[in-house]
VEXDREN-2710 file (C-alpha; in Angstrom, 1 decimal):
% VEXDREN-2710
k/r/px/py/pz
1/MET/-63.9/7.0/21.5
2/THR/-61.5/4.1/21.5
3/ASP/-61.4/1.1/23.8
4/GLU/-58.9/1.0/26.6
5/ILE/-55.8/-1.0/26.0
6/LYS/-56.4/-4.2/27.9
7/GLU/-53.8/-6.0/29.8
8/PRO/-53.1/-9.5/28.7
9/ALA/-55.6/-11.8/30.3
10/ASN/-52.9/-14.2/31.5
11/LYS/-50.3/-11.7/32.6
12/ASP/-50.0/-13.3/36.0
13/LEU/-48.7/-16.6/34.4
14/GLY/-45.2/-15.3/34.6
15/THR/-44.2/-16.6/31.2
16/GLU/-40.6/-16.3/30.0
17/PHE/-41.7/-15.3/26.5
18/GLN/-42.3/-11.6/26.4
19/SER/-43.2/-9.4/23.4
20/PRO/-40.2/-7.6/22.0
21/THR/-42.4/-4.5/21.5
22/ALA/-43.8/-2.0/23.9
23/ARG/-47.1/-2.8/25.6
24/ASP/-49.1/-0.4/23.4
25/GLU/-47.6/-1.8/20.2
26/CYS/-48.7/-4.7/18.1
27/SER/-46.2/-7.6/18.2
28/SER/-46.6/-8.3/14.5
29/CYS/-46.9/-5.0/12.7
30/LEU/-45.7/-2.5/15.4
31/ALA/-48.9/-0.4/15.0
32/LYS/-50.1/1.6/18.0
33/LEU/-52.9/-0.4/19.7
34/GLN/-56.2/1.3/20.0
35/GLY/-58.0/-1.6/21.7
36/ARG/-57.6/-5.3/22.3
37/TYR/-57.3/-6.1/18.6
38/CYS/-54.8/-4.4/16.2
39/HIS/-56.7/-2.2/13.8
40/VAL/-54.1/-2.9/11.1
41/CYS/-53.5/-6.6/11.1
42/GLY/-56.2/-7.8/13.4
43/GLN/-54.0/-9.7/15.9
44/VAL/-55.2/-9.9/19.5
45/SER/-53.0/-8.2/22.0
46/ASP/-53.3/-11.1/24.6
47/GLU/-50.3/-13.3/25.1
48/TYR/-50.7/-16.9/23.8
49/HIS/-49.9/-18.7/27.0
50/ARG/-53.2/-20.3/28.1
51/PRO/-54.5/-23.7/29.3
52/ILE/-53.9/-26.5/26.9
53/TRP/-57.5/-26.9/25.9
54/PHE/-57.3/-23.5/24.2
55/LEU/-55.0/-25.1/21.7
56/PHE/-57.8/-27.5/20.6
57/ALA/-60.3/-24.7/20.5
58/ASP/-58.0/-22.8/18.1
59/ILE/-57.6/-25.9/15.9
60/PHE/-61.3/-26.3/15.7
61/ASP/-61.8/-22.6/14.9
62/GLY/-59.0/-22.7/12.3
63/LEU/-60.6/-25.7/10.5
64/PHE/-64.1/-24.5/10.5
65/GLY/-64.0/-20.9/11.4
66/VAL/-67.2/-21.3/13.5
67/ASP/-66.3/-19.7/16.9
68/GLY/-69.4/-18.0/18.4
69/ARG/-71.3/-18.0/15.1
70/ILE/-72.2/-21.6/15.4
71/TRP/-75.0/-20.7/17.8
72/LYS/-76.2/-17.9/15.5
73/THR/-76.2/-20.2/12.5
74/ILE/-77.3/-23.8/13.3
75/PRO/-80.5/-23.1/15.4
76/PRO/-82.1/-20.9/12.8
77/LEU/-80.8/-23.1/10.0
78/MET/-82.6/-26.1/11.5
79/LEU/-85.7/-24.4/12.9
80/ARG/-86.4/-21.5/10.6
81/PRO/-86.1/-22.9/7.0
82/GLY/-84.7/-20.4/4.5
83/GLU/-84.0/-17.6/7.0
84/VAL/-80.3/-18.0/7.1
85/THR/-80.0/-18.6/3.4
86/ASN/-82.1/-15.5/2.6
87/ALA/-80.2/-13.3/5.0
88/TYR/-76.8/-14.5/3.7
89/LEU/-77.8/-13.9/0.0
90/ARG/-79.0/-10.4/0.9
91/GLY/-75.7/-9.5/2.4
92/THR/-76.0/-10.3/6.2
93/ARG/-73.1/-12.6/6.3
94/GLU/-70.9/-11.8/9.3
95/PRO/-73.1/-13.4/12.0
96/TYR/-73.2/-16.7/10.1
97/ILE/-70.7/-19.5/9.3
98/GLN/-69.7/-19.6/5.7
99/PRO/-71.9/-22.0/3.7
100/PHE/-69.1/-24.4/2.7
101/LYS/-67.6/-24.5/6.2
102/LEU/-71.1/-25.2/7.5
103/PHE/-71.6/-28.0/5.0
104/LEU/-68.1/-29.4/5.8
105/LEU/-68.8/-29.4/9.6
106/ALA/-72.2/-31.1/9.1
107/SER/-70.9/-33.8/6.8
108/ILE/-67.9/-34.6/9.0
109/LEU/-70.1/-34.9/12.1
110/PHE/-72.5/-37.2/10.2
111/PHE/-69.9/-39.5/8.7
112/LEU/-68.0/-39.8/12.0
113/LEU/-71.1/-40.8/13.8
114/PHE/-72.2/-43.1/11.0
115/ALA/-68.9/-44.9/11.0
116/LEU/-69.1/-45.2/14.8
117/PHE/-72.6/-46.8/14.7
118/SER/-72.0/-49.0/11.6
119/SER/-68.8/-50.5/13.2
120/ASN/-70.9/-51.7/16.1
121/THR/-73.3/-53.6/13.8
122/GLU/-70.8/-54.6/11.1
123/ASP/-70.7/-58.3/12.0
124/GLU/-74.5/-58.6/12.1
125/HIS/-74.9/-57.0/8.7
126/SER/-72.2/-59.1/7.2
127/ILE/-74.0/-62.3/8.2
128/VAL/-77.3/-61.2/6.7
129/TYR/-75.6/-60.1/3.5
130/VAL/-73.8/-63.4/3.0
131/THR/-76.7/-65.7/3.7
132/SER/-79.7/-63.8/2.4
133/SER/-79.6/-64.5/-1.3
134/GLU/-76.7/-66.9/-2.0
135/GLU/-78.7/-68.5/-4.9
136/GLU/-79.0/-65.2/-6.8
137/ARG/-75.3/-64.3/-6.4
138/VAL/-74.2/-67.7/-7.6
139/GLN/-76.4/-67.4/-10.7
140/ALA/-75.1/-63.9/-11.4
141/ILE/-71.5/-64.9/-11.2
142/CYS/-72.0/-68.0/-13.3
143/HIS/-73.9/-65.9/-15.9
144/LEU/-70.9/-63.5/-16.2
145/SER/-68.6/-66.5/-16.6
146/ASP/-70.4/-67.6/-19.8
147/MET/-71.5/-70.9/-18.4
148/LEU/-74.7/-72.9/-18.1
149/VAL/-76.1/-73.5/-14.6
150/PRO/-78.2/-76.6/-13.9
151/GLU/-81.4/-75.6/-12.3
152/ARG/-82.0/-78.8/-10.3
153/LEU/-78.6/-79.3/-8.8
154/THR/-78.1/-79.1/-5.1
155/PRO/-76.5/-75.9/-3.6
156/THR/-73.3/-77.9/-3.0
157/CYS/-73.0/-78.9/-6.6
158/LYS/-73.6/-75.3/-7.7
159/GLN/-70.9/-74.1/-5.3
160/ILE/-68.5/-76.5/-6.9
161/ILE/-69.3/-75.2/-10.3
162/LEU/-68.9/-71.6/-9.0
163/ASP/-65.5/-72.4/-7.5
164/HIS/-64.3/-74.0/-10.7
165/ALA/-65.6/-71.0/-12.8
166/ILE/-63.6/-68.6/-10.6
167/LYS/-60.4/-70.6/-10.9
168/ASN/-60.6/-71.5/-14.6
169/SER/-63.4/-69.5/-16.3
170/ASP/-64.0/-72.3/-18.8
171/VAL/-67.2/-74.0/-17.5
172/SER/-69.4/-75.1/-20.4
173/LEU/-72.0/-77.7/-21.3
174/GLN/-69.3/-80.0/-22.6
175/ASN/-67.3/-80.2/-19.4
176/ILE/-69.9/-79.5/-16.7
177/ALA/-70.6/-83.2/-16.2
178/ALA/-66.9/-83.8/-15.3
179/ILE/-67.1/-81.2/-12.5
180/ILE/-70.2/-82.5/-10.8
181/PRO/-69.3/-85.4/-8.4
182/GLY/-71.5/-88.5/-8.3
183/ASN/-73.7/-90.1/-10.9
184/ILE/-76.0/-87.3/-12.1
185/ASP/-78.1/-87.7/-15.3
186/MET/-77.3/-84.5/-17.1
187/ALA/-79.7/-85.3/-19.9
188/ASN/-82.7/-85.0/-17.6
189/THR/-81.5/-81.8/-15.9
190/ASP/-83.1/-78.5/-16.9
191/PHE/-80.6/-75.8/-17.9
192/ILE/-80.9/-72.0/-17.7
193/PRO/-80.3/-70.4/-21.1
194/ASN/-76.9/-68.8/-21.2
195/ASN/-76.9/-65.2/-22.5
196/PRO/-73.7/-63.5/-21.3
197/PRO/-73.4/-59.7/-21.8
198/THR/-72.0/-59.4/-25.3
199/TRP/-70.6/-55.9/-24.7
200/LEU/-68.1/-57.3/-22.1
201/ASN/-65.1/-59.3/-23.4
202/PHE/-63.9/-62.4/-21.7
203/ALA/-61.1/-60.7/-19.8
204/THR/-63.5/-58.1/-18.3
205/ARG/-66.0/-60.8/-17.3
206/THR/-63.2/-62.8/-15.6
207/PHE/-62.2/-59.7/-13.7
208/LEU/-65.8/-59.1/-12.6
209/ILE/-66.1/-62.7/-11.5
210/THR/-63.1/-62.4/-9.3
211/LYS/-64.3/-59.2/-7.7
212/ILE/-67.9/-60.3/-7.2
213/ALA/-66.7/-63.6/-5.7
214/ALA/-64.5/-61.7/-3.3
215/VAL/-67.4/-59.6/-2.2
216/VAL/-69.6/-62.7/-1.8
217/ASN/-67.0/-64.4/0.4
218/ASP/-66.1/-61.3/2.4
219/PRO/-68.3/-58.2/2.0
220/ALA/-66.4/-56.2/4.7
221/PRO/-63.8/-54.6/2.3
222/SER/-66.6/-53.7/-0.1
223/GLN/-68.6/-52.0/2.6
224/LYS/-65.5/-50.1/3.8
225/ALA/-64.8/-48.9/0.3
226/MET/-68.4/-47.7/0.0
227/VAL/-68.1/-45.8/3.3
228/ARG/-64.8/-44.3/2.2
229/TRP/-66.1/-43.1/-1.1
230/ALA/-69.5/-41.9/0.1
231/PRO/-68.3/-38.5/1.3
232/ARG/-66.6/-37.8/-2.0
233/LEU/-69.8/-38.7/-3.8
234/VAL/-71.8/-36.3/-1.6
235/PHE/-69.4/-33.5/-2.5
236/ALA/-70.2/-34.2/-6.1
237/LEU/-73.9/-34.2/-5.5
238/VAL/-74.0/-30.7/-4.1
239/PRO/-73.2/-28.9/-7.3
240/VAL/-75.6/-31.3/-9.1
241/TYR/-78.3/-30.1/-6.8
242/GLY/-77.3/-26.5/-7.4
243/LEU/-77.5/-27.1/-11.2
244/LEU/-81.0/-28.6/-10.8
245/LEU/-82.1/-25.4/-8.9
246/ALA/-80.5/-23.3/-11.7
247/LEU/-82.5/-25.2/-14.3
248/MET/-85.7/-24.7/-12.5
249/PHE/-85.2/-20.9/-12.5
250/PHE/-83.3/-20.5/-15.7
251/TRP/-85.5/-17.6/-16.9
252/ARG/-84.6/-15.4/-13.8
253/LYS/-81.5/-13.7/-15.1
254/LYS/-80.6/-12.1/-11.8
255/LEU/-80.3/-15.4/-10.1
256/TYR/-76.8/-16.7/-10.5
257/PHE/-75.3/-20.2/-10.0
258/TYR/-73.6/-18.8/-6.9
259/ASP/-76.9/-18.1/-5.4
260/HIS/-78.2/-21.7/-6.1
261/MET/-75.0/-23.1/-4.6
262/ILE/-75.6/-21.3/-1.4
263/VAL/-79.1/-22.8/-1.2
264/ALA/-77.6/-26.2/-2.0
265/LEU/-74.9/-26.0/0.6
266/HIS/-77.3/-24.8/3.3
267/PHE/-79.9/-27.5/2.4
268/HIS/-77.3/-30.3/2.5
269/ALA/-75.9/-29.0/5.8
270/PHE/-79.4/-29.1/7.2
271/LEU/-79.8/-32.7/5.9
272/PHE/-76.5/-33.8/7.5
273/PHE/-77.3/-32.3/10.8
274/SER/-80.7/-33.9/10.7
275/LEU/-79.3/-37.3/9.8
276/THR/-76.8/-37.0/12.6
277/VAL/-79.7/-36.5/15.0
278/LEU/-81.6/-39.3/13.3
279/ILE/-78.8/-41.8/13.9
280/LEU/-78.8/-40.9/17.6
281/PHE/-82.6/-41.2/17.9
282/GLU/-82.7/-44.5/16.0
283/GLY/-79.9/-45.9/18.2
284/LEU/-82.0/-44.9/21.3
285/ILE/-85.6/-45.8/20.3
286/ASN/-85.2/-48.0/17.2
287/SER/-88.2/-46.7/15.4
288/LEU/-89.2/-45.6/12.0
289/LEU/-90.9/-42.5/13.4
290/PRO/-87.8/-40.3/13.2
291/SER/-87.2/-41.2/9.6
292/ILE/-90.8/-40.4/8.7
293/LEU/-90.6/-37.1/10.5
294/LEU/-87.3/-36.2/8.7
295/ILE/-88.8/-36.9/5.3
296/GLY/-91.8/-34.7/6.0
297/TYR/-89.8/-31.9/7.6
298/SER/-87.2/-31.9/4.8
299/ASN/-89.9/-31.4/2.2
300/TYR/-91.5/-28.6/4.3
301/TYR/-88.0/-27.1/4.5
302/LEU/-87.7/-27.1/0.7
303/VAL/-91.1/-25.5/0.3
304/GLN/-90.1/-22.8/2.7
305/ILE/-86.8/-22.2/0.8
306/HIS/-88.8/-21.7/-2.4
307/ARG/-91.1/-19.3/-0.6
308/LYS/-88.5/-17.2/1.3
309/VAL/-85.5/-17.4/-1.0
310/TYR/-87.1/-17.6/-4.5
311/GLN/-90.3/-15.8/-3.5
312/CYS/-92.6/-18.5/-4.9
313/THR/-96.3/-18.8/-3.9
314/TRP/-97.4/-21.8/-1.9
315/PRO/-98.8/-23.8/-4.9
316/THR/-95.7/-23.1/-7.0
317/ALA/-93.4/-23.9/-4.1
318/ILE/-95.1/-27.2/-3.5
319/LEU/-95.0/-28.1/-7.2
320/ARG/-91.3/-27.2/-7.6
321/THR/-90.4/-29.2/-4.4
322/ALA/-92.2/-32.3/-5.8
323/ILE/-90.4/-32.0/-9.1
324/LEU/-87.0/-31.4/-7.4
325/ASP/-87.6/-34.4/-5.1
326/THR/-88.4/-36.7/-8.0
327/VAL/-85.4/-35.7/-10.2
328/TYR/-83.0/-35.7/-7.2
329/MET/-84.2/-39.1/-6.2
330/VAL/-83.1/-40.4/-9.6
331/VAL/-79.8/-38.7/-9.2
332/LEU/-79.4/-40.4/-5.7
333/ILE/-80.2/-43.8/-7.2
334/ILE/-77.6/-43.3/-9.9
335/GLY/-75.1/-42.2/-7.2
336/LEU/-75.9/-45.2/-5.1
337/PHE/-75.4/-47.5/-8.1
338/ILE/-72.0/-45.9/-8.7
339/LEU/-71.1/-46.3/-5.1
340/MET/-71.9/-50.0/-5.2
341/ILE/-69.8/-50.4/-8.3
342/LEU/-66.9/-48.7/-6.6
343/GLY/-67.4/-50.9/-3.6
344/VAL/-67.1/-54.0/-5.7
345/LEU/-64.1/-52.8/-7.8
346/LEU/-62.1/-51.4/-4.9
347/ALA/-62.8/-54.3/-2.5
END
């Protein structure tokens, strides 16, 4: 039994734009309508003359394809670890948001909120960054410039040496005395041994000096570059996580890389939704407790994924989670190091 053909929900709007076809025909493919939606092309029979906020709802649905499935996906994803992933891999997919769209939605929400909160504290962090370890940064820059740094000189004298190195890149033991103002006995001054990195040529060291000096003087561009590149790095980390899962179950021939990627996408979506909530809670209560709870719950989440998706026993699931945490932490440290390098080079 077919549904009744419904009248357009907004037929009383009196729009001037009427369908060129009969009321029981699809405006796109001319098929006879058997319900509200065309059984051939899927177009809804309603006329598209609605309040303006419907337009924004259509845009949101077009980008993420979430519609009503958002309420069937996110609550069980967050509160019942492994359930959505297990159901999706077993073929129950229509009620849930597609894994990549879910991950995209979660990451966009997190980075938007992160940018909003970080912009409010940017000045405070910049002050701490510039004044916290000035001595170490001066030493590092002078080391790259192939120069000797007197240990007992005042900070003002060291800054003069640094400025000269940035401009000329030719500071050495022979001409250092000419740079220092005043009457300083260089013979009685202890010098730090100079061992510049031999695998970097002079031109590369000069380039790094300029970039590091720019970050020292104004860290804001570097921080903005890191924030800009962080989402791209996260997209690269997801397949790495999927690869780690594949390596942990390499002997199970019926598990494919596709399956591991679904697990990776769902787990990272869970992490981004959790981090979004964490930012809100830290902004409200300013405590370490939410962070501790997230670390504990995320590990419990992984254990449950191993049990429900990969059918592991409790001891095996805990052991695999510990190994995965350790290896992935190394990957994250490497990723953070790459992000810092990009921040310096692109500042």
